[in-house]
Each structure stands twice: as structure tokens, then as C-alpha cells.
N, CA and C atoms of all chains as a GROMACS GRO file, in nm:
protein
  597
    1UNK      N    1  -0.358  -1.204   5.952
    1UNK     CA    2  -0.319  -1.064   5.936
    1UNK      C    3  -0.311  -1.028   5.787
    2UNK      N    4  -0.245  -1.118   5.712
    2UNK     CA    5  -0.231  -1.094   5.568
    2UNK      C    6  -0.368  -1.091   5.503
    3UNK      N    7  -0.453  -1.180   5.549
    3UNK     CA    8  -0.588  -1.188   5.491
    3UNK      C    9  -0.664  -1.058   5.514
    4UNK      N   10  -0.644  -1.003   5.634
    4UNK     CA   11  -0.709  -0.877   5.669
    4UNK      C   12  -0.661  -0.766   5.576
    5UNK      N   13  -0.530  -0.766   5.553
    5UNK     CA   14  -0.469  -0.665   5.467
    5UNK      C   15  -0.528  -0.673   5.327
    6UNK      N   16  -0.537  -0.794   5.277
    6UNK     CA   17  -0.592  -0.814   5.143
    6UNK      C   18  -0.737  -0.766   5.138
    7UNK      N   19  -0.811  -0.800   5.242
    7UNK     CA   20  -0.952  -0.761   5.246
    7UNK      C   21  -0.965  -0.609   5.245
    8UNK      N   22  -0.882  -0.542   5.323
    8UNK     CA   23  -0.887  -0.395   5.329
    8UNK      C   24  -0.853  -0.336   5.193
    9UNK      N   25  -0.747  -0.390   5.130
    9UNK     CA   26  -0.707  -0.336   4.999
    9UNK      C   27  -0.816  -0.358   4.895
   10UNK      N   28  -0.878  -0.475   4.901
   10UNK     CA   29  -0.988  -0.504   4.809
   10UNK      C   30  -1.100  -0.401   4.826
   11UNK      N   31  -1.133  -0.379   4.952
   11UNK     CA   32  -1.240  -0.286   4.985
   11UNK      C   33  -1.207  -0.147   4.932
   12UNK      N   34  -1.081  -0.107   4.952
   12UNK     CA   35  -1.040   0.026   4.907
   12UNK      C   36  -1.050   0.037   4.755
   13UNK      N   37  -0.999  -0.064   4.685
   13UNK     CA   38  -0.999  -0.054   4.538
   13UNK      C   39  -1.142  -0.056   4.484
   14UNK      N   40  -1.229  -0.135   4.545
   14UNK     CA   41  -1.368  -0.142   4.499
   14UNK      C   42  -1.441  -0.011   4.527
   15UNK      N   43  -1.424   0.040   4.650
   15UNK     CA   44  -1.498   0.162   4.683
   15UNK      C   45  -1.441   0.281   4.606
   16UNK      N   46  -1.310   0.279   4.580
   16UNK     CA   47  -1.251   0.390   4.504
   16UNK      C   48  -1.308   0.392   4.363
   17UNK      N   49  -1.324   0.275   4.303
   17UNK     CA   50  -1.374   0.271   4.167
   17UNK      C   51  -1.519   0.318   4.163
   18UNK      N   52  -1.596   0.285   4.268
   18UNK     CA   53  -1.734   0.331   4.272
   18UNK      C   54  -1.741   0.481   4.287
   19UNK      N   55  -1.648   0.535   4.367
   19UNK     CA   56  -1.646   0.679   4.388
   19UNK      C   57  -1.622   0.750   4.255
   20UNK      N   58  -1.525   0.700   4.179
   20UNK     CA   59  -1.493   0.763   4.051
   20UNK      C   60  -1.614   0.758   3.958
   21UNK      N   61  -1.682   0.641   3.956
   21UNK     CA   62  -1.797   0.626   3.867
   21UNK      C   63  -1.909   0.720   3.910
   22UNK      N   64  -1.932   0.731   4.042
   22UNK     CA   65  -2.040   0.816   4.091
   22UNK      C   66  -2.011   0.962   4.065
   23UNK      N   67  -1.882   0.998   4.069
   23UNK     CA   68  -1.846   1.138   4.053
   23UNK      C   69  -1.849   1.179   3.907
   24UNK      N   70  -1.859   1.083   3.817
   24UNK     CA   71  -1.854   1.114   3.674
   24UNK      C   72  -1.972   1.203   3.636
   25UNK      N   73  -1.940   1.320   3.589
   25UNK     CA   74  -2.042   1.413   3.543
   25UNK      C   75  -2.002   1.453   3.402
   26UNK      N   76  -2.097   1.480   3.318
   26UNK     CA   77  -2.062   1.517   3.182
   26UNK      C   78  -2.015   1.662   3.178
   27UNK      N   79  -1.904   1.682   3.112
   27UNK     CA   80  -1.850   1.817   3.093
   27UNK      C   81  -1.925   1.883   2.976
   28UNK      N   82  -1.993   1.993   3.004
   28UNK     CA   83  -2.064   2.063   2.896
   28UNK      C   84  -2.033   2.212   2.895
   29UNK      N   85  -1.936   2.252   2.976
   29UNK     CA   86  -1.907   2.396   2.987
   29UNK      C   87  -1.777   2.435   2.918
   30UNK      N   88  -1.763   2.397   2.793
   30UNK     CA   89  -1.646   2.440   2.719
   30UNK      C   90  -1.686   2.558   2.628
   31UNK      N   91  -1.590   2.639   2.587
   31UNK     CA   92  -1.624   2.752   2.498
   31UNK      C   93  -1.692   2.705   2.370
   32UNK      N   94  -1.647   2.592   2.314
   32UNK     CA   95  -1.707   2.543   2.189
   32UNK      C   96  -1.854   2.508   2.210
   33UNK      N   97  -1.884   2.441   2.319
   33UNK     CA   98  -2.023   2.401   2.347
   33UNK      C   99  -2.109   2.525   2.373
   34UNK      N  100  -2.056   2.621   2.449
   34UNK     CA  101  -2.133   2.742   2.477
   34UNK      C  102  -2.165   2.818   2.349
   35UNK      N  103  -2.069   2.822   2.258
   35UNK     CA  104  -2.091   2.895   2.132
   35UNK      C  105  -2.202   2.829   2.051
   36UNK      N  106  -2.199   2.695   2.044
   36UNK     CA  107  -2.304   2.624   1.969
   36UNK      C  108  -2.440   2.647   2.036
   37UNK      N  109  -2.441   2.640   2.168
   37UNK     CA  110  -2.565   2.660   2.243
   37UNK      C  111  -2.624   2.798   2.216
   38UNK      N  112  -2.539   2.900   2.216
   38UNK     CA  113  -2.588   3.036   2.191
   38UNK      C  114  -2.645   3.048   2.051
   39UNK      N  115  -2.578   2.986   1.956
   39UNK     CA  116  -2.625   2.991   1.818
   39UNK      C  117  -2.762   2.923   1.807
   40UNK      N  118  -2.776   2.810   1.874
   40UNK     CA  119  -2.904   2.737   1.869
   40UNK      C  120  -3.014   2.814   1.942
   41UNK      N  121  -2.975   2.879   2.050
   41UNK     CA  122  -3.073   2.955   2.128
   41UNK      C  123  -3.130   3.070   2.046
   42UNK      N  124  -3.044   3.140   1.973
   42UNK     CA  125  -3.098   3.252   1.895
   42UNK      C  126  -3.177   3.202   1.774
   43UNK      N  127  -3.137   3.088   1.719
   43UNK     CA  128  -3.213   3.032   1.607
   43UNK      C  129  -3.351   2.984   1.653
   44UNK      N  130  -3.361   2.943   1.777
   44UNK     CA  131  -3.488   2.890   1.826
   44UNK      C  132  -3.601   2.992   1.818
   45UNK      N  133  -3.565   3.121   1.829
   45UNK     CA  134  -3.668   3.225   1.818
   45UNK      C  135  -3.740   3.214   1.684
   46UNK      N  136  -3.666   3.177   1.579
   46UNK     CA  137  -3.727   3.162   1.446
   46UNK      C  138  -3.794   3.026   1.431
   47UNK      N  139  -3.730   2.923   1.489
   47UNK     CA  140  -3.780   2.787   1.470
   47UNK      C  141  -3.910   2.758   1.547
   48UNK      N  142  -3.929   2.828   1.659
   48UNK     CA  143  -4.042   2.796   1.747
   48UNK      C  144  -4.174   2.799   1.671
   49UNK      N  145  -4.190   2.899   1.584
   49UNK     CA  146  -4.316   2.910   1.509
   49UNK      C  147  -4.334   2.790   1.416
   50UNK      N  148  -4.224   2.741   1.362
   50UNK     CA  149  -4.234   2.628   1.268
   50UNK      C  150  -4.260   2.495   1.341
   51UNK      N  151  -4.212   2.484   1.465
   51UNK     CA  152  -4.248   2.366   1.545
   51UNK      C  153  -4.399   2.371   1.573
   52UNK      N  154  -4.445   2.493   1.606
   52UNK     CA  155  -4.585   2.509   1.648
   52UNK      C  156  -4.682   2.482   1.534
   53UNK      N  157  -4.646   2.524   1.410
   53UNK     CA  158  -4.742   2.503   1.300
   53UNK      C  159  -4.718   2.371   1.225
   54UNK      N  160  -4.624   2.292   1.273
   54UNK     CA  161  -4.604   2.160   1.217
   54UNK      C  162  -4.515   2.155   1.094
   55UNK      N  163  -4.463   2.269   1.053
   55UNK     CA  164  -4.374   2.269   0.936
   55UNK      C  165  -4.248   2.189   0.966
   56UNK      N  166  -4.202   2.199   1.091
   56UNK     CA  167  -4.079   2.131   1.132
   56UNK      C  168  -4.110   2.038   1.249
   57UNK      N  169  -4.050   1.920   1.247
   57UNK     CA  170  -4.067   1.826   1.357
   57UNK      C  171  -3.934   1.779   1.410
   58UNK      N  172  -3.939   1.719   1.530
   58UNK     CA  173  -3.818   1.666   1.594
   58UNK      C  174  -3.802   1.520   1.553
   59UNK      N  175  -3.687   1.487   1.499
   59UNK     CA  176  -3.668   1.350   1.451
   59UNK      C  177  -3.620   1.259   1.564
   60UNK      N  178  -3.634   1.129   1.541
   60UNK     CA  179  -3.597   1.033   1.646
   60UNK      C  180  -3.446   1.018   1.660
   61UNK      N  181  -3.370   1.079   1.568
   61UNK     CA  182  -3.225   1.071   1.580
   61UNK      C  183  -3.161   1.199   1.634
   62UNK      N  184  -3.242   1.282   1.700
   62UNK     CA  185  -3.185   1.399   1.767
   62UNK      C  186  -3.164   1.519   1.677
   63UNK      N  187  -3.227   1.517   1.560
   63UNK     CA  188  -3.216   1.631   1.469
   63UNK      C  189  -3.356   1.688   1.445
   64UNK      N  190  -3.369   1.778   1.347
   64UNK     CA  191  -3.501   1.826   1.309
   64UNK      C  192  -3.517   1.808   1.159
   65UNK      N  193  -3.641   1.812   1.111
   65UNK     CA  194  -3.664   1.793   0.968
   65UNK      C  195  -3.786   1.874   0.926
   66UNK      N  196  -3.788   1.915   0.798
   66UNK     CA  197  -3.909   1.975   0.742
   66UNK      C  198  -4.011   1.863   0.729
   67UNK      N  199  -4.123   1.880   0.796
   67UNK     CA  200  -4.224   1.774   0.799
   67UNK      C  201  -4.338   1.807   0.703
   68UNK      N  202  -4.375   1.936   0.700
   68UNK     CA  203  -4.487   1.978   0.617
   68UNK      C  204  -4.456   2.117   0.560
   69UNK      N  205  -4.392   2.117   0.443
   69UNK     CA  206  -4.353   2.244   0.382
   69UNK      C  207  -4.475   2.328   0.346
   70UNK      N  208  -4.589   2.262   0.327
   70UNK     CA  209  -4.710   2.337   0.289
   70UNK      C  210  -4.760   2.429   0.400
   71UNK      N  211  -4.712   2.407   0.521
   71UNK     CA  212  -4.752   2.494   0.632
   71UNK      C  213  -4.686   2.631   0.622
   72UNK      N  214  -4.594   2.645   0.527
   72UNK     CA  215  -4.517   2.768   0.514
   72UNK      C  216  -4.540   2.827   0.376
   73UNK      N  217  -4.561   2.959   0.365
   73UNK     CA  218  -4.577   3.021   0.233
   73UNK      C  219  -4.457   2.989   0.144
   74UNK      N  220  -4.486   2.974   0.016
   74UNK     CA  221  -4.384   2.936  -0.081
   74UNK      C  222  -4.258   3.022  -0.068
   75UNK      N  223  -4.278   3.151  -0.048
   75UNK     CA  224  -4.165   3.244  -0.045
   75UNK      C  225  -4.071   3.216   0.073
   76UNK      N  226  -4.125   3.155   0.176
   76UNK     CA  227  -4.043   3.133   0.297
   76UNK      C  228  -3.976   2.996   0.300
   77UNK      N  229  -4.005   2.912   0.200
   77UNK     CA  230  -3.959   2.773   0.210
   77UNK      C  231  -3.808   2.759   0.199
   78UNK      N  232  -3.748   2.846   0.119
   78UNK     CA  233  -3.602   2.843   0.107
   78UNK      C  234  -3.536   2.875   0.240
   79UNK      N  235  -3.590   2.980   0.305
   79UNK     CA  236  -3.537   3.021   0.435
   79UNK      C  237  -3.557   2.911   0.538
   80UNK      N  238  -3.670   2.844   0.530
   80UNK     CA  239  -3.699   2.734   0.624
   80UNK      C  240  -3.598   2.621   0.608
   81UNK      N  241  -3.573   2.584   0.482
   81UNK     CA  242  -3.478   2.475   0.457
   81UNK      C  243  -3.340   2.511   0.510
   82UNK      N  244  -3.301   2.638   0.491
   82UNK     CA  245  -3.170   2.681   0.538
   82UNK      C  246  -3.164   2.676   0.691
   83UNK      N  247  -3.274   2.717   0.753
   83UNK     CA  248  -3.281   2.718   0.899
   83UNK      C  249  -3.263   2.576   0.955
   84UNK      N  250  -3.334   2.482   0.892
   84UNK     CA  251  -3.327   2.342   0.936
   84UNK      C  252  -3.185   2.287   0.916
   85UNK      N  253  -3.125   2.322   0.802
   85UNK     CA  254  -2.991   2.274   0.772
   85UNK      C  255  -2.891   2.327   0.875
   86UNK      N  256  -2.902   2.458   0.905
   86UNK     CA  257  -2.810   2.518   1.002
   86UNK      C  258  -2.830   2.457   1.141
   87UNK      N  259  -2.955   2.436   1.178
   87UNK     CA  260  -2.983   2.378   1.310
   87UNK      C  261  -2.923   2.238   1.321
   88UNK      N  262  -2.940   2.158   1.216
   88UNK     CA  263  -2.887   2.022   1.221
   88UNK      C  264  -2.735   2.021   1.223
   89UNK      N  265  -2.675   2.117   1.154
   89UNK     CA  266  -2.529   2.126   1.158
   89UNK      C  267  -2.484   2.157   1.301
   90UNK      N  268  -2.554   2.251   1.366
   90UNK     CA  269  -2.520   2.285   1.504
   90UNK      C  270  -2.541   2.166   1.598
   91UNK      N  271  -2.650   2.095   1.576
   91UNK     CA  272  -2.678   1.980   1.664
   91UNK      C  273  -2.570   1.874   1.650
   92UNK      N  274  -2.532   1.846   1.526
   92UNK     CA  275  -2.425   1.749   1.503
   92UNK      C  276  -2.296   1.790   1.572
   93UNK      N  277  -2.264   1.920   1.559
   93UNK     CA  278  -2.143   1.972   1.623
   93UNK      C  279  -2.154   1.962   1.774
   94UNK      N  280  -2.273   1.992   1.826
   94UNK     CA  281  -2.295   1.987   1.972
   94UNK      C  282  -2.267   1.847   2.026
   95UNK      N  283  -2.323   1.745   1.962
   95UNK     CA  284  -2.304   1.608   2.010
   95UNK      C  285  -2.156   1.569   2.003
   96UNK      N  286  -2.092   1.610   1.895
   96UNK     CA  287  -1.950   1.578   1.878
   96UNK      C  288  -1.866   1.648   1.984
   97UNK      N  289  -1.895   1.776   2.009
   97UNK     CA  290  -1.816   1.852   2.105
   97UNK      C  291  -1.833   1.799   2.247
   98UNK      N  292  -1.953   1.755   2.281
   98UNK     CA  293  -1.974   1.699   2.416
   98UNK      C  294  -1.892   1.572   2.431
   99UNK      N  295  -1.893   1.488   2.328
   99UNK     CA  296  -1.814   1.364   2.333
   99UNK      C  297  -1.665   1.397   2.347
  100UNK      N  298  -1.620   1.495   2.271
  100UNK     CA  299  -1.478   1.535   2.277
  100UNK      C  300  -1.443   1.594   2.412
  101UNK      N  301  -1.533   1.681   2.463
  101UNK     CA  302  -1.506   1.748   2.591
  101UNK      C  303  -1.493   1.647   2.704
  102UNK      N  304  -1.553   1.530   2.686
  102UNK     CA  305  -1.546   1.428   2.790
  102UNK      C  306  -1.442   1.321   2.760
  103UNK      N  307  -1.362   1.348   2.656
  103UNK     CA  308  -1.252   1.256   2.625
  103UNK      C  309  -1.295   1.125   2.563
  104UNK      N  310  -1.418   1.120   2.512
  104UNK     CA  311  -1.468   0.997   2.450
  104UNK      C  312  -1.539   1.026   2.319
  105UNK      N  313  -1.462   1.051   2.212
  105UNK     CA  314  -1.526   1.079   2.082
  105UNK      C  315  -1.621   0.968   2.040
  106UNK      N  316  -1.595   0.846   2.087
  106UNK     CA  317  -1.680   0.732   2.047
  106UNK      C  318  -1.817   0.737   2.114
  107UNK      N  319  -1.836   0.827   2.210
  107UNK     CA  320  -1.967   0.838   2.276
  107UNK      C  321  -2.067   0.918   2.194
  108UNK      N  322  -2.021   0.980   2.084
  108UNK     CA  323  -2.109   1.072   2.009
  108UNK      C  324  -2.245   1.010   1.973
  109UNK      N  325  -2.251   0.888   1.920
  109UNK     CA  326  -2.383   0.833   1.886
  109UNK      C  327  -2.473   0.815   2.009
  110UNK      N  328  -2.413   0.776   2.122
  110UNK     CA  329  -2.493   0.758   2.243
  110UNK      C  330  -2.542   0.892   2.297
  111UNK      N  331  -2.457   0.992   2.288
  111UNK     CA  332  -2.498   1.127   2.331
  111UNK      C  333  -2.612   1.175   2.242
  112UNK      N  334  -2.596   1.152   2.113
  112UNK     CA  335  -2.700   1.194   2.018
  112UNK      C  336  -2.834   1.125   2.048
  113UNK      N  337  -2.830   0.995   2.079
  113UNK     CA  338  -2.957   0.927   2.104
  113UNK      C  339  -3.015   0.966   2.239
  114UNK      N  340  -2.928   0.999   2.336
  114UNK     CA  341  -2.978   1.052   2.463
  114UNK      C  342  -3.052   1.183   2.440
  115UNK      N  343  -2.990   1.272   2.362
  115UNK     CA  344  -3.053   1.400   2.331
  115UNK      C  345  -3.185   1.378   2.255
  116UNK      N  346  -3.185   1.284   2.162
  116UNK     CA  347  -3.306   1.260   2.082
  116UNK      C  348  -3.425   1.238   2.174
  117UNK      N  349  -3.406   1.153   2.275
  117UNK     CA  350  -3.515   1.124   2.369
  117UNK      C  351  -3.553   1.246   2.451
  118UNK      N  352  -3.455   1.323   2.491
  118UNK     CA  353  -3.483   1.437   2.578
  118UNK      C  354  -3.549   1.552   2.501
  119UNK      N  355  -3.505   1.578   2.379
  119UNK     CA  356  -3.570   1.683   2.296
  119UNK      C  357  -3.719   1.650   2.284
  120UNK      N  358  -3.747   1.523   2.254
  120UNK     CA  359  -3.886   1.483   2.229
  120UNK      C  360  -3.967   1.490   2.358
  121UNK      N  361  -3.905   1.446   2.470
  121UNK     CA  362  -3.974   1.453   2.599
  121UNK      C  363  -4.011   1.596   2.635
  122UNK      N  364  -3.921   1.688   2.604
  122UNK     CA  365  -3.939   1.826   2.647
  122UNK      C  366  -4.015   1.910   2.544
  123UNK      N  367  -4.047   1.851   2.430
  123UNK     CA  368  -4.119   1.926   2.327
  123UNK      C  369  -4.256   1.969   2.380
  124UNK      N  370  -4.298   2.086   2.335
  124UNK     CA  371  -4.428   2.137   2.380
  124UNK      C  372  -4.542   2.058   2.315
  125UNK      N  373  -4.658   2.062   2.380
  125UNK     CA  374  -4.771   1.994   2.318
  125UNK      C  375  -4.809   2.071   2.191
  126UNK      N  376  -4.847   1.994   2.090
  126UNK     CA  377  -4.875   2.055   1.960
  126UNK      C  378  -4.760   2.038   1.862
  127UNK      N  379  -4.639   2.016   1.914
  127UNK     CA  380  -4.524   1.998   1.827
  127UNK      C  381  -4.524   1.855   1.772
  128UNK      N  382  -4.463   1.840   1.655
  128UNK     CA  383  -4.457   1.708   1.592
  128UNK      C  384  -4.325   1.640   1.624
  129UNK      N  385  -4.334   1.515   1.664
  129UNK     CA  386  -4.213   1.438   1.697
  129UNK      C  387  -4.218   1.303   1.626
  130UNK      N  388  -4.100   1.252   1.596
  130UNK     CA  389  -4.092   1.128   1.521
  130UNK      C  390  -4.072   1.010   1.616
  131UNK      N  391  -4.161   0.913   1.607
  131UNK     CA  392  -4.144   0.791   1.684
  131UNK      C  393  -4.111   0.676   1.592
  132UNK      N  394  -4.115   0.554   1.646
  132UNK     CA  395  -4.083   0.437   1.566
  132UNK      C  396  -4.181   0.423   1.448
  133UNK      N  397  -4.307   0.465   1.470
  133UNK     CA  398  -4.409   0.448   1.367
  133UNK      C  399  -4.432   0.570   1.280
  134UNK      N  400  -4.346   0.671   1.292
  134UNK     CA  401  -4.363   0.790   1.210
  134UNK      C  402  -4.392   0.914   1.296
  135UNK      N  403  -4.447   1.017   1.229
  135UNK     CA  404  -4.471   1.143   1.298
  135UNK      C  405  -4.595   1.136   1.386
  136UNK      N  406  -4.584   1.192   1.507
  136UNK     CA  407  -4.702   1.206   1.593
  136UNK      C  408  -4.700   1.347   1.652
  137UNK      N  409  -4.819   1.396   1.684
  137UNK     CA  410  -4.828   1.528   1.743
  137UNK      C  411  -4.841   1.514   1.893
  138UNK      N  412  -4.757   1.589   1.965
  138UNK     CA  413  -4.764   1.580   2.112
  138UNK      C  414  -4.887   1.651   2.166
  139UNK      N  415   0.533  -1.343   4.852
  139UNK     CA  416   0.405  -1.307   4.913
  139UNK      C  417   0.363  -1.167   4.872
  140UNK      N  418   0.461  -1.076   4.867
  140UNK     CA  419   0.429  -0.939   4.828
  140UNK      C  420   0.383  -0.933   4.683
  141UNK      N  421   0.450  -1.013   4.600
  141UNK     CA  422   0.410  -1.017   4.459
  141UNK      C  423   0.267  -1.065   4.442
  142UNK      N  424   0.235  -1.161   4.525
  142UNK     CA  425   0.100  -1.219   4.520
  142UNK      C  426  -0.004  -1.113   4.558
  143UNK      N  427   0.033  -1.037   4.663
  143UNK     CA  428  -0.056  -0.929   4.710
  143UNK      C  429  -0.076  -0.825   4.599
  144UNK      N  430   0.037  -0.785   4.539
  144UNK     CA  431   0.033  -0.686   4.433
  144UNK      C  432  -0.054  -0.735   4.317
  145UNK      N  433  -0.038  -0.865   4.289
  145UNK     CA  434  -0.118  -0.924   4.182
  145UNK      C  435  -0.267  -0.914   4.210
  146UNK      N  436  -0.306  -0.941   4.332
  146UNK     CA  437  -0.449  -0.935   4.369
  146UNK      C  438  -0.500  -0.792   4.354
  147UNK      N  439  -0.421  -0.697   4.404
  147UNK     CA  440  -0.464  -0.557   4.398
  147UNK      C  441  -0.478  -0.512   4.252
  148UNK      N  442  -0.379  -0.546   4.170
  148UNK     CA  443  -0.384  -0.508   4.028
  148UNK      C  444  -0.502  -0.574   3.959
  149UNK      N  445  -0.523  -0.701   3.993
  149UNK     CA  446  -0.634  -0.774   3.931
  149UNK      C  447  -0.768  -0.708   3.961
  150UNK      N  448  -0.777  -0.646   4.079
  150UNK     CA  449  -0.902  -0.576   4.114
  150UNK      C  450  -0.905  -0.437   4.050
  151UNK      N  451  -0.790  -0.369   4.053
  151UNK     CA  452  -0.789  -0.228   4.014
  151UNK      C  453  -0.796  -0.210   3.862
  152UNK      N  454  -0.728  -0.294   3.786
  152UNK     CA  455  -0.721  -0.273   3.641
  152UNK      C  456  -0.857  -0.291   3.574
  153UNK      N  457  -0.931  -0.399   3.603
  153UNK     CA  458  -1.064  -0.410   3.541
  153UNK      C  459  -1.155  -0.295   3.582
  154UNK      N  460  -1.138  -0.245   3.706
  154UNK     CA  461  -1.220  -0.134   3.752
  154UNK      C  462  -1.196  -0.012   3.664
  155UNK      N  463  -1.069   0.016   3.632
  155UNK     CA  464  -1.036   0.131   3.548
  155UNK      C  465  -1.095   0.113   3.409
  156UNK      N  466  -1.079  -0.004   3.353
  156UNK     CA  467  -1.130  -0.031   3.219
  156UNK      C  468  -1.282  -0.013   3.216
  157UNK      N  469  -1.348  -0.065   3.320
  157UNK     CA  470  -1.493  -0.053   3.328
  157UNK      C  471  -1.536   0.093   3.326
  158UNK      N  472  -1.466   0.176   3.405
  158UNK     CA  473  -1.502   0.317   3.411
  158UNK      C  474  -1.485   0.381   3.273
  159UNK      N  475  -1.378   0.344   3.203
  159UNK     CA  476  -1.349   0.411   3.077
  159UNK      C  477  -1.443   0.373   2.964
  160UNK      N  478  -1.494   0.250   2.965
  160UNK     CA  479  -1.580   0.213   2.852
  160UNK      C  480  -1.728   0.235   2.883
  161UNK      N  481  -1.758   0.260   3.008
  161UNK     CA  482  -1.897   0.273   3.050
  161UNK      C  483  -1.953   0.408   3.008
  162UNK      N  484  -2.064   0.408   2.938
  162UNK     CA  485  -2.128   0.534   2.899
  162UNK      C  486  -2.218   0.581   3.012
  163UNK      N  487  -2.190   0.698   3.070
  163UNK     CA  488  -2.269   0.744   3.184
  163UNK      C  489  -2.404   0.799   3.139
  164UNK      N  490  -2.499   0.708   3.123
  164UNK     CA  491  -2.630   0.746   3.066
  164UNK      C  492  -2.701   0.851   3.152
  165UNK      N  493  -2.696   0.834   3.284
  165UNK     CA  494  -2.766   0.929   3.372
  165UNK      C  495  -2.703   1.068   3.362
  166UNK      N  496  -2.570   1.071   3.361
  166UNK     CA  497  -2.500   1.199   3.350
  166UNK      C  498  -2.529   1.264   3.215
  167UNK      N  499  -2.539   1.181   3.112
  167UNK     CA  500  -2.566   1.233   2.978
  167UNK      C  501  -2.706   1.293   2.972
  168UNK      N  502  -2.802   1.227   3.037
  168UNK     CA  503  -2.939   1.280   3.038
  168UNK      C  504  -2.944   1.413   3.111
  169UNK      N  505  -2.872   1.419   3.222
  169UNK     CA  506  -2.868   1.543   3.300
  169UNK      C  507  -2.810   1.656   3.216
  170UNK      N  508  -2.700   1.624   3.146
  170UNK     CA  509  -2.635   1.724   3.063
  170UNK      C  510  -2.728   1.767   2.948
  171UNK      N  511  -2.797   1.669   2.890
  171UNK     CA  512  -2.889   1.700   2.780
  171UNK      C  513  -3.000   1.792   2.829
  172UNK      N  514  -3.056   1.760   2.945
  172UNK     CA  515  -3.165   1.842   3.000
  172UNK      C  516  -3.120   1.986   3.020
  173UNK      N  517  -3.000   2.000   3.072
  173UNK     CA  518  -2.947   2.134   3.101
  173UNK      C  519  -2.934   2.214   2.971
  174UNK      N  520  -2.879   2.150   2.870
  174UNK     CA  521  -2.857   2.219   2.743
  174UNK      C  522  -2.990   2.251   2.675
  175UNK      N  523  -3.083   2.157   2.678
  175UNK     CA  524  -3.213   2.179   2.614
  175UNK      C  525  -3.288   2.292   2.686
  176UNK      N  526  -3.282   2.293   2.819
  176UNK     CA  527  -3.346   2.401   2.894
  176UNK      C  528  -3.288   2.537   2.852
  177UNK      N  529  -3.157   2.539   2.830
  177UNK     CA  530  -3.093   2.664   2.788
  177UNK      C  531  -3.135   2.704   2.647
  178UNK      N  532  -3.130   2.608   2.556
  178UNK     CA  533  -3.159   2.640   2.416
  178UNK      C  534  -3.306   2.679   2.398
  179UNK      N  535  -3.393   2.607   2.464
  179UNK     CA  536  -3.537   2.636   2.452
  179UNK      C  537  -3.586   2.732   2.560
  180UNK      N  538  -3.494   2.771   2.649
  180UNK     CA  539  -3.524   2.864   2.759
  180UNK      C  540  -3.647   2.819   2.837
  181UNK      N  541  -3.639   2.697   2.887
  181UNK     CA  542  -3.752   2.637   2.958
  181UNK      C  543  -3.754   2.671   3.106
  182UNK      N  544  -3.641   2.719   3.157
  182UNK     CA  545  -3.635   2.749   3.300
  182UNK      C  546  -3.657   2.896   3.324
  183UNK      N  547  -3.742   2.932   3.420
  183UNK     CA  548  -3.758   3.073   3.458
  183UNK      C  549  -3.626   3.125   3.511
  184UNK      N  550  -3.604   3.255   3.491
  184UNK     CA  551  -3.481   3.314   3.540
  184UNK      C  552  -3.368   3.302   3.441
  185UNK      N  553  -3.397   3.253   3.319
  185UNK     CA  554  -3.294   3.249   3.216
  185UNK      C  555  -3.276   3.389   3.160
  186UNK      N  556  -3.181   3.402   3.071
  186UNK     CA  557  -3.137   3.534   3.027
  186UNK      C  558  -3.250   3.622   2.972
  187UNK      N  559  -3.334   3.565   2.885
  187UNK     CA  560  -3.432   3.650   2.819
  187UNK      C  561  -3.572   3.587   2.828
  188UNK      N  562  -3.629   3.580   2.946
  188UNK     CA  563  -3.762   3.521   2.953
  188UNK      C  564  -3.868   3.614   2.894
  189UNK      N  565  -3.960   3.561   2.820
  189UNK     CA  566  -4.074   3.642   2.780
  189UNK      C  567  -4.200   3.558   2.804
  190UNK      N  568  -4.313   3.616   2.774
  190UNK     CA  569  -4.439   3.552   2.811
  190UNK      C  570  -4.451   3.413   2.749
  191UNK      N  571  -4.411   3.402   2.623
  191UNK     CA  572  -4.423   3.276   2.551
  191UNK      C  573  -4.337   3.167   2.614
  192UNK      N  574  -4.212   3.204   2.650
  192UNK     CA  575  -4.120   3.104   2.704
  192UNK      C  576  -4.160   3.063   2.845
  193UNK      N  577  -4.216   3.158   2.921
  193UNK     CA  578  -4.253   3.124   3.057
  193UNK      C  579  -4.373   3.030   3.060
  194UNK      N  580  -4.449   3.030   2.952
  194UNK     CA  581  -4.564   2.943   2.947
  194UNK      C  582  -4.522   2.798   2.918
  195UNK      N  583  -4.399   2.778   2.873
  195UNK     CA  584  -4.358   2.645   2.829
  195UNK      C  585  -4.356   2.537   2.937
  196UNK      N  586  -4.302   2.566   3.060
  196UNK     CA  587  -4.300   2.457   3.158
  196UNK      C  588  -4.440   2.406   3.191
  197UNK      N  589  -4.538   2.497   3.189
  197UNK     CA  590  -4.674   2.456   3.220
  197UNK      C  591  -4.732   2.370   3.109
  198UNK      N  592  -4.678   2.387   2.988
  198UNK     CA  593  -4.734   2.317   2.873
  198UNK      C  594  -4.687   2.173   2.863
  199UNK      N  595  -4.583   2.138   2.943
  199UNK     CA  596  -4.527   2.004   2.930
  199UNK      C  597  -4.623   1.893   2.969
   0.00000   0.00000   0.00000
């Protein structure tokens, strides 16, 4: 009888832990995350042209970088640099806020590397992305 | 006997909690990343401001 009881309790504790793990979903609907997302979404209208002409590429660490400044007229290069800087600041904040929203600030690097892979996967053909061996065009 | 039982249950339950807390949910993170990227790049039809250029994006993947 005691053995049965132990077995049942074991089963309950094991299945309960699996349930919690399976139910784990990332929290991404906080006001801070939404604000960063909106800011990035409106900036994308400007950045899209620079992804397309190769001036800007997606880096392997989940950020963006000026890849070929010559693709942009001299007069626009300052604005381009500022755009890239602002985007990277937002991306850094985004990764940090997601980690915080989920109660695990230490997850930030893993979240960032997860995003790095997904940004590159979802990049349009023609855009430049950074792999282990350098820049490649999708 | 009861103490022994409690010990067994705790021995099972405590590592389970620790495992959950240190485990990085990679699949959930990918799902969350996809959702955010779709929003930022407006890759899904029916988003707030679809235009011709953005609607062409899913086909371009």
C-alpha cells in the first residue's frame, strides 16, 4: 500500500513538472516591449531600402551594421549611421526587456542569439546577412 | 515512515523546480522571436498597415 502511495506521488510530481515546462511560454506582451516594437516597426520603413541595396546587413549577433556605405549617397551617410545606431539600441533593449519580462535577466544572451537566427532566416532574398564566414547575400 | 515519504517527494520535486528555472525554453523563445519579427517587418497579412511591398514579402522567403 505504501509503495503504491509513493508511486502515485512520484507520478504526480513528475507529470506536474512536465506540465509546467510544457506550459512555459515567453511573455512578450508588456508595455515596454510593445513600445520598442512600435519604434522598430516605424524605423523599418526607412531601413528596408538599405537592406535591399546592401548598405545595411543583418549581423550574426542579432543586430544590424553598415555593410557598404558606398551604396548610399555621401549626404545620407550620417543619417544612415544614426538609423543603424538607433535600431541597435532598440534591439538591445528588446532582448533585455524580454528576459526581464520572463523573470530571467540572465537569458538575455540566449534570447539575442535566438533572434539572430530568426532575423536571418526571415530576411528577404537579396538582403545581406552575416554568417560564420562573413557577409552573404540571401 | 512519514518523514521518509516526505523525503522522497521533496527529492523528486525540488530538482524538478530547479530544472524548470534554469532551463532556457528555446522553442518558446523562437516562437516569441518569430511573432515579434513578423510584427516589426510586417510579414503577416492582416497586420496594421499592409501595403504592396510588405505583402510581397512572405512569397519572397
